[in-house]
C-alpha positions as CSV (number, residue, x, y, z in Angstrom):
1,M,-81.5,-49.0,-24.6
2,K,-82.9,-46.8,-21.9
3,R,-80.7,-43.9,-20.8
4,A,-80.5,-43.2,-17.1
5,M,-80.5,-39.6,-16.0
6,L,-78.7,-38.4,-12.9
7,E,-80.5,-36.2,-10.4
8,R,-79.2,-32.6,-10.7
9,T,-77.8,-32.7,-7.2
10,V,-75.7,-35.7,-8.1
11,A,-74.5,-34.3,-11.4
12,E,-73.6,-31.0,-9.8
13,R,-71.5,-32.7,-7.2
14,I,-69.7,-34.8,-9.8
15,S,-69.1,-31.5,-11.7
16,I,-67.6,-29.9,-8.5
17,A,-65.3,-32.9,-8.1
18,M,-64.0,-32.6,-11.6
19,Q,-63.4,-28.8,-11.5
20,S,-59.9,-27.7,-10.8
21,R,-60.2,-23.9,-11.0
22,E,-61.5,-22.1,-7.9
23,R,-62.9,-19.2,-10.0
24,C,-65.1,-21.7,-11.8
25,L,-66.4,-23.1,-8.6
26,Q,-67.1,-19.7,-7.1
27,S,-69.0,-18.5,-10.1
28,T,-71.5,-21.4,-9.9
29,S,-71.7,-21.9,-6.1
30,T,-75.1,-20.2,-5.9
31,Q,-76.5,-22.6,-8.5
32,R,-75.1,-25.6,-6.6
33,E,-76.6,-24.4,-3.3
34,D,-79.9,-24.0,-5.0
35,C,-79.9,-27.7,-6.0
36,G,-79.2,-28.9,-2.5
37,A,-75.4,-28.8,-2.1
38,T,-74.5,-27.1,1.1
39,E,-71.1,-25.5,1.6
40,D,-70.0,-28.6,3.5
41,E,-71.2,-30.8,0.6
42,I,-69.4,-28.6,-1.9
43,E,-66.2,-29.0,0.1
44,L,-66.6,-32.7,0.3
45,A,-67.4,-32.9,-3.5
46,R,-64.2,-30.9,-4.1
47,R,-62.4,-33.8,-2.4
48,G,-64.3,-36.3,-4.5
49,T,-66.8,-37.6,-1.9
50,S,-70.0,-36.8,0.0
51,S,-71.5,-37.4,3.4
52,D,-74.3,-39.3,1.7
53,P,-73.1,-42.8,0.7
54,R,-75.2,-42.7,-2.5
55,Y,-73.7,-39.5,-3.7
56,A,-70.2,-40.6,-2.6
57,A,-70.4,-43.8,-4.7
58,T,-71.7,-41.8,-7.7
59,I,-69.0,-39.1,-7.4
60,A,-66.3,-41.7,-7.2
61,Y,-67.6,-43.5,-10.2
62,G,-68.0,-40.2,-12.2
63,L,-64.4,-39.3,-11.4
64,Q,-63.2,-42.7,-12.4
65,V,-65.0,-42.5,-15.8
66,Y,-63.6,-38.9,-16.2
67,R,-60.0,-39.8,-15.4
68,D,-59.7,-43.3,-16.8
69,P,-62.9,-44.7,-18.4
70,T,-61.3,-47.9,-19.6
71,T,-60.7,-49.1,-16.0
72,T,-64.3,-49.3,-14.8
73,V,-65.4,-52.7,-13.6
74,D,-68.7,-54.5,-13.0
75,E,-68.3,-54.2,-9.2
76,Q,-68.5,-50.4,-9.6
77,I,-71.8,-50.7,-11.5
78,E,-73.2,-53.1,-8.9
79,A,-72.2,-50.7,-6.1
80,L,-74.2,-48.0,-7.9
81,R,-77.2,-50.3,-8.3
82,S,-77.0,-51.1,-4.6
83,H,-77.7,-47.4,-4.1
84,G,-80.8,-47.4,-6.3
85,F,-79.3,-46.5,-9.7
86,Q,-80.5,-48.6,-12.7
């Protein structure tokens, strides 16, 4: 089976959404900005979303898998595919 790789910008935003400690976020903010996450996008990611619908769908799915992986449904996978993910 072929494994899909997330773009670094998407993976970083999912990571931001999952982080709960401010110190952790501050220590890596430079790295996140280097990969295309502006301060506004970092703040949106902290709230579990993005201004880009593609990133927002991916962040939402990543959080769902992180919090309760047994509740994902086919519609979520189809939503990701509609944004170009395989």
